[in-house]
C-alpha positions in Angstrom: 99.4 50.6 36.3 97.3 50.1 39.4 97.7 47.4 42.0 94.4 45.7 42.7 93.5 43.5 45.7 92.0 40.1 45.0 90.6 37.2 47.0 90.8 33.7 45.8 87.4 32.0 46.0 89.0 28.5 46.1 91.7 28.8 48.8 90.6 32.0 50.5 94.1 33.7 50.0 94.1 37.5 49.7 96.7 38.9 47.3 97.7 42.0 45.3 98.3 42.0 41.6 99.8 44.7 39.3 97.3 44.9 36.4 98.4 46.7 33.2 94.9 47.2 31.7 91.3 46.8 32.7 90.8 43.8 30.4 93.8 42.0 32.1 91.7 41.9 35.4 89.9 38.9 33.9 93.1 37.0 33.5 94.4 37.2 37.1 95.0 33.9 38.8 95.8 33.1 42.5 99.5 32.9 43.1 98.9 30.4 45.9 96.8 27.7 44.2 96.6 28.9 40.5 92.9 29.2 40.5 91.2 31.6 38.1 88.3 31.9 40.5 89.3 35.3 42.0 87.3 38.2 43.2 88.5 41.8 42.9 88.2 43.5 46.3 87.3 47.1 46.9 90.5 48.8 47.9 91.2 51.9 49.9 94.0 54.3 49.1 96.3 56.5 51.1 96.7 60.2 50.4 98.8 63.0 51.7 97.8 66.6 51.9 100.6 69.0 50.9 101.2 72.0 53.1 101.0 72.6 56.8 98.0 72.1 59.0 96.1 74.9 60.7 97.8 74.0 64.0 101.2 75.0 62.5 100.0 78.5 62.0 98.7 78.8 65.6 100.1 81.9 67.3 101.6 80.8 70.6 101.8 84.3 71.9 98.0 84.8 71.7 97.5 81.5 73.5 99.6 82.7 76.4 97.6 85.9 76.6 94.4 83.8 76.9 95.7 81.8 79.9 94.0 82.5 83.2 96.1 84.7 85.6 97.8 83.1 88.6 98.5 79.8 86.8 
């Protein structure tokens, strides 16, 4: 059950709507003015990568040995 972003073409109000099926997208109305003249927006999504980053496996002892002497 994806949440889609819409823009009302009558009042200009952006809104999100939980849509249960792809055919139900055509039945979405604006919650602000009730208009059926809505446009589905292109949405971005967030993702999370599992696991650590390469920085977490960085060996600090090797970094210390690369430091210039006298610093």
